[in-house]
Kinemage of the C-alpha trace (Angstrom):
@kinemage 1
@onewidth
@group {chain A} dominant
@subgroup {mainchain}
@vectorlist {calphas} color= white
{ca unk a 1} P 261.676 -140.466 180.070
{ca unk a 2} L 258.400 -140.849 181.949
{ca unk a 3} L 255.486 -142.721 180.477
{ca unk a 4} L 251.898 -141.956 181.364
{ca unk a 5} L 248.423 -143.453 181.505
{ca unk a 6} L 245.272 -141.428 180.838
{ca unk a 7} L 241.644 -142.148 181.626
{ca unk a 8} L 238.531 -139.993 181.770
{ca unk a 9} L 234.773 -140.106 182.154
{ca unk a 10} L 231.906 -137.626 182.146
{ca unk a 11} L 228.531 -138.084 183.832
{ca unk a 12} L 225.298 -136.119 183.533
{ca unk a 13} L 224.765 -136.058 187.289
{ca unk a 14} L 221.362 -136.383 188.921
{ca unk a 15} L 219.706 -133.016 188.329
{ca unk a 16} L 220.716 -131.687 184.902
{ca unk a 17} L 218.627 -132.441 181.817
{ca unk a 18} L 221.719 -132.886 179.644
{ca unk a 19} L 225.479 -133.075 179.893
{ca unk a 20} L 227.223 -129.879 178.774
{ca unk a 21} L 230.690 -131.152 179.763
{ca unk a 22} L 233.107 -132.605 177.230
{ca unk a 23} L 236.229 -134.647 177.960
{ca unk a 24} L 238.964 -135.831 175.619
{ca unk a 25} L 241.791 -138.263 176.330
{ca unk a 26} L 244.401 -138.721 173.616
{ca unk a 27} L 247.259 -141.065 174.532
{ca unk a 28} L 248.846 -140.951 171.090
{ca unk a 29} L 249.318 -137.181 171.126
{ca unk a 30} L 249.922 -136.924 174.862
{ca unk a 31} L 247.126 -134.629 175.989
{ca unk a 32} L 243.770 -134.601 177.746
{ca unk a 33} L 241.114 -132.049 178.625
{ca unk a 34} L 237.947 -131.215 180.509
{ca unk a 35} L 235.617 -128.508 179.193
{ca unk a 36} L 232.487 -127.413 181.072
{ca unk a 37} L 229.861 -125.649 178.963
{ca unk a 38} L 228.258 -122.491 180.322
{ca unk a 39} L 225.296 -120.484 179.121
{ca unk a 40} L 222.623 -123.096 179.821
{ca unk a 41} L 220.153 -122.951 176.950
{ca unk a 42} L 222.720 -120.922 175.020
{ca unk a 43} L 224.511 -124.041 173.744
{ca unk a 44} L 227.108 -124.631 176.432
{ca unk a 45} L 227.421 -128.222 175.218
{ca unk a 46} L 228.333 -126.985 171.738
{ca unk a 47} L 230.964 -124.643 173.197
{ca unk a 48} L 232.669 -127.411 175.163
{ca unk a 49} L 232.622 -129.698 172.110
{ca unk a 50} L 234.104 -126.944 169.936
{ca unk a 51} L 236.940 -126.606 172.437
{ca unk a 52} L 237.640 -130.350 172.387
{ca unk a 53} L 237.456 -130.552 168.583
{ca unk a 54} L 239.857 -127.622 168.253
{ca unk a 55} L 242.388 -129.172 170.638
{ca unk a 56} L 242.187 -132.516 168.816
{ca unk a 57} L 242.818 -130.803 165.491
{ca unk a 58} L 245.781 -128.766 166.727
{ca unk a 59} L 247.502 -131.551 168.649
{ca unk a 60} L 247.187 -133.970 165.731
{ca unk a 61} L 250.115 -132.150 164.079
{ca unk a 62} L 252.068 -131.051 167.183
{ca unk a 63} L 255.650 -132.374 167.541
{ca unk a 64} L 256.394 -134.053 170.867
{ca unk a 65} L 258.482 -131.269 172.401
{ca unk a 66} L 257.699 -129.076 175.385
{ca unk a 67} L 257.911 -125.793 173.476
{ca unk a 68} L 255.687 -126.961 170.637
{ca unk a 69} L 253.126 -128.358 173.051
{ca unk a 70} L 253.199 -125.108 175.014
{ca unk a 71} L 252.391 -123.239 171.811
{ca unk a 72} L 249.653 -125.741 170.958
{ca unk a 73} L 247.986 -125.336 174.356
{ca unk a 74} L 247.914 -121.580 173.853
{ca unk a 75} L 246.692 -121.921 170.270
{ca unk a 76} L 243.918 -124.333 171.251
{ca unk a 77} L 242.411 -121.858 173.705
{ca unk a 78} L 242.649 -118.854 171.399
{ca unk a 79} L 241.372 -120.681 168.305
{ca unk a 80} L 238.492 -122.298 170.204
{ca unk a 81} L 237.630 -118.908 171.679
{ca unk a 82} L 237.301 -117.397 168.202
{ca unk a 83} L 235.272 -120.368 166.924
{ca unk a 84} L 232.812 -120.180 169.810
{ca unk a 85} L 232.370 -116.435 169.335
{ca unk a 86} L 231.800 -116.977 165.623
{ca unk a 87} L 229.257 -119.738 166.263
{ca unk a 88} L 227.314 -117.528 168.676
{ca unk a 89} L 227.361 -114.680 166.174
{ca unk a 90} L 225.805 -116.788 163.419
{ca unk a 91} L 223.328 -118.756 165.547
{ca unk a 92} L 220.543 -116.705 167.155
{ca unk a 93} L 219.901 -117.544 170.791
{ca unk a 94} L 223.448 -118.714 171.419
{ca unk a 95} L 224.796 -115.427 172.762
{ca unk a 96} L 226.586 -116.059 176.032
{ca unk a 97} L 227.697 -119.591 175.184
{ca unk a 98} L 231.158 -120.551 176.364
{ca unk a 99} L 233.077 -123.025 178.480
{ca unk a 100} L 235.614 -123.343 181.227
{ca unk a 101} L 238.526 -125.575 180.302
{ca unk a 102} L 241.548 -127.526 181.527
{ca unk a 103} L 244.005 -128.714 178.854
{ca unk a 104} L 246.981 -130.833 179.937
{ca unk a 105} L 249.864 -131.844 177.650
{ca unk a 106} L 252.609 -134.253 178.726
{ca unk a 107} L 256.081 -134.678 177.255
{ca unk a 108} L 259.603 -135.602 178.361
{ca unk a 109} L 259.034 -135.577 182.141
{ca unk a 110} L 257.210 -132.239 181.881
{ca unk a 111} L 253.642 -130.986 181.855
{ca unk a 112} L 252.010 -127.961 180.256
{ca unk a 113} L 248.598 -126.961 181.606
{ca unk a 114} L 246.183 -124.386 180.204
{ca unk a 115} L 243.379 -123.143 182.465
{ca unk a 116} L 240.417 -120.783 182.186
{ca unk a 117} L 237.428 -120.712 184.552
{ca unk a 118} L 236.458 -122.761 187.595
{ca unk a 119} L 237.232 -126.254 186.429
{ca unk a 120} L 240.371 -127.393 188.245
{ca unk a 121} L 243.557 -129.414 188.006
{ca unk a 122} L 245.095 -131.097 191.037
{ca unk a 123} L 248.328 -133.048 191.540
{ca unk a 124} L 248.718 -135.915 193.987
{ca unk a 125} L 252.394 -136.438 194.817
{ca unk a 126} L 253.768 -138.492 197.712
{ca unk a 127} L 250.362 -138.574 199.355
{ca unk a 128} L 249.841 -134.807 199.202
{ca unk a 129} L 247.096 -133.228 197.089
{ca unk a 130} L 247.785 -129.773 195.630
{ca unk a 131} L 245.405 -127.631 193.576
{ca unk a 132} L 247.539 -126.352 190.700
{ca unk a 133} L 244.981 -123.933 189.259
{ca unk a 134} L 243.292 -120.862 190.737
{ca unk a 135} L 239.555 -120.448 190.156
{ca unk a 136} L 238.603 -117.492 187.970
{ca unk a 137} L 235.564 -116.647 190.072
{ca unk a 138} L 234.204 -113.669 191.966
{ca unk a 139} L 234.424 -115.580 195.243
{ca unk a 140} L 238.096 -116.501 194.667
{ca unk a 141} L 238.844 -112.844 193.930
{ca unk a 142} L 237.178 -111.796 197.189
{ca unk a 143} L 239.064 -114.533 199.021
{ca unk a 144} L 242.394 -113.350 197.580
{ca unk a 145} L 241.611 -109.806 198.708
{ca unk a 146} L 240.821 -110.973 202.230
{ca unk a 147} L 237.209 -109.842 202.014
{ca unk a 148} L 235.814 -113.267 202.949
{ca unk a 149} L 237.081 -116.356 204.753
{ca unk a 150} L 237.596 -119.817 203.257
{ca unk a 151} L 234.555 -121.027 205.180
{ca unk a 152} L 232.429 -118.179 203.802
{ca unk a 153} L 233.717 -118.891 200.302
{ca unk a 154} L 232.606 -122.520 200.379
{ca unk a 155} L 228.987 -121.515 201.029
{ca unk a 156} L 228.851 -118.171 199.209
{ca unk a 157} L 225.710 -117.408 197.183
{ca unk a 158} L 227.902 -116.124 194.314
{ca unk a 159} L 230.129 -119.195 194.375
{ca unk a 160} L 229.570 -120.015 190.700
{ca unk a 161} L 229.978 -116.510 189.238
{ca unk a 162} L 232.785 -116.988 186.704
{ca unk a 163} L 235.076 -114.119 185.713
{ca unk a 164} L 236.817 -115.836 182.786
{ca unk a 165} L 235.673 -118.404 180.214
{ca unk a 166} L 236.459 -119.527 176.667
{ca unk a 167} L 234.213 -117.932 174.044
{ca unk a 168} L 232.863 -114.947 175.968
{ca unk a 169} L 235.126 -112.187 174.634
{ca unk a 170} L 238.096 -111.721 172.324
{ca unk a 171} L 241.613 -112.537 173.576
{ca unk a 172} L 240.771 -114.075 176.968
{ca unk a 173} L 243.393 -114.079 179.721
{ca unk a 174} L 244.818 -117.606 179.881
{ca unk a 175} L 246.754 -119.235 182.715
{ca unk a 176} L 249.479 -121.583 181.464
{ca unk a 177} L 251.446 -123.585 184.003
{ca unk a 178} L 254.390 -125.832 183.322
{ca unk a 179} L 256.505 -128.063 185.512
{ca unk a 180} L 258.242 -131.368 186.066
{ca unk a 181} L 256.460 -134.689 186.449
{ca unk a 182} L 257.701 -137.503 188.679
{ca unk a 183} L 256.899 -141.217 188.561
{ca unk a 184} L 253.845 -141.859 190.726
{ca unk a 185} L 252.294 -138.422 190.167
{ca unk a 186} L 248.566 -138.271 189.529
{ca unk a 187} L 247.151 -135.266 187.676
{ca unk a 188} L 243.394 -134.799 188.105
{ca unk a 189} L 241.390 -132.563 185.753
{ca unk a 190} L 237.787 -132.008 186.786
{ca unk a 191} L 234.728 -129.817 186.343
{ca unk a 192} L 233.104 -128.032 189.272
{ca unk a 193} L 230.458 -130.753 189.288
{ca unk a 194} L 233.050 -132.775 191.209
{ca unk a 195} L 234.586 -130.122 193.450
{ca unk a 196} L 231.249 -128.581 194.477
{ca unk a 197} L 230.094 -131.995 195.681
{ca unk a 198} L 233.281 -133.598 197.049
{ca unk a 199} L 235.690 -132.005 199.530
{ca unk a 200} L 239.412 -131.964 198.719
{ca unk a 201} L 240.251 -134.286 201.625
{ca unk a 202} L 237.824 -136.885 200.254
{ca unk a 203} L 239.245 -136.500 196.732
{ca unk a 204} L 242.708 -137.078 198.216
{ca unk a 205} L 241.600 -140.170 200.134
{ca unk a 206} L 239.909 -141.690 197.093
{ca unk a 207} L 242.981 -141.102 194.920
{ca unk a 208} L 245.346 -142.559 197.513
{ca unk a 209} L 243.211 -145.673 197.970
{ca unk a 210} L 243.051 -146.385 194.246
{ca unk a 211} L 244.003 -149.614 192.554
{ca unk a 212} L 244.041 -147.928 189.140
{ca unk a 213} L 242.989 -144.614 187.587
{ca unk a 214} L 239.846 -146.078 186.037
{ca unk a 215} L 238.624 -147.164 189.456
{ca unk a 216} L 239.543 -143.757 190.924
{ca unk a 217} L 237.603 -141.957 188.213
{ca unk a 218} L 234.498 -144.060 188.808
{ca unk a 219} L 234.761 -143.630 192.589
{ca unk a 220} L 235.020 -139.848 192.327
{ca unk a 221} L 231.970 -139.597 190.066
{ca unk a 222} L 230.013 -141.957 192.286
{ca unk a 223} L 230.900 -139.854 195.349
{ca unk a 224} L 229.709 -136.649 193.652
{ca unk a 225} L 226.400 -138.293 192.775
{ca unk a 226} L 226.039 -139.738 196.261
{ca unk a 227} L 226.375 -136.204 197.611
{ca unk a 228} L 223.617 -134.840 195.378
{ca unk a 229} L 224.993 -134.809 191.818
{ca unk a 230} L 223.772 -131.246 191.266
{ca unk a 231} L 225.819 -130.681 188.103
{ca unk a 232} L 227.504 -132.562 185.292
{ca unk a 233} L 230.608 -134.331 186.590
{ca unk a 234} L 233.782 -134.768 184.561
{ca unk a 235} L 236.992 -136.425 185.715
{ca unk a 236} L 240.209 -137.086 183.780
{ca unk a 237} L 243.253 -138.586 185.477
{ca unk a 238} L 246.795 -138.797 184.176
{ca unk a 239} L 249.220 -141.147 185.946
{ca unk a 240} L 252.982 -140.819 185.487
{ca unk a 241} L 254.565 -144.277 185.463
């Protein structure tokens, strides 16, 4: 049975007045997450914290089996979605609050990953970096339809138009991925504050050159800030050992 190490950090970046991202790393219950608040003045930070609090609550009683963790990932998204909608309903000025989210659970040489929005999860395996998630954005949709090129997508004026988020409407469409983990795998969860500032090939190089996941996390955040730090930056890394 594989063991794992988890580490995460969130940073305000250089241009935002506050940090609306939330991360959570829970070794005891075998899960971690990144949530990126949206809605600006409409309490995006509260939305991301509600997501993290909901996941913590649900996983505190989840048995360590793949099927139960799969159900808990699904439940965390749906319950947090309802709680964010309810908060917005009862707090004037908070309409439109929500968050994107990555929620990773590990158990018995397997992973379960829940994903909504444009935060991302990558896997580094045998020196190759693979993006496991697909962005729920207008630009990604146009890219999939062949309407724009990859080069056009990277500089598109609508790059940050999100099509799915937690807390925007009832019963959101959720991507859940599951698969096998291998010793040496790195799983990187991150907000778009990282990926908008740091190219995938640089992310790959920094992960490969690591001495440990704490150093990798700090290097990635530093690189995003060195490149402008336009948004909050959140990084969580899971290492299979």
